[in-house]
Residue, then its C-alpha position, 0 to 999 in steps of 0.5 A: x603215618x598209615x600203611x596200606x597192606x594188601x590183603x593176602x589171599x589164602x592159598x587153600x581157598x581156590x579148592x574150597x568146595x571142591x568136593x561139594x558134590x562128590x558122591x563119596x565125600x560123606x563116606x570119606x568123612x566117615x573113614x577120617x572119624x573112624x580112624x581118629x577114633x581108632x588112633x585116639x583109643x590107642x593112646x599117644x604112642x600109637x603110630x603117627x599120633x602127635x601129642 
């Protein structure tokens, strides 16, 4: 017996490409990378860091 299950769409996909033409997008990515680097350099006990 075969049961066809409808493929569920990922709810996040409706926002895909939302920032494609945002002039501040690259700057935001640089800020995220900087904050991640700073958080990682402080070690696992830094605020907000999940091990």
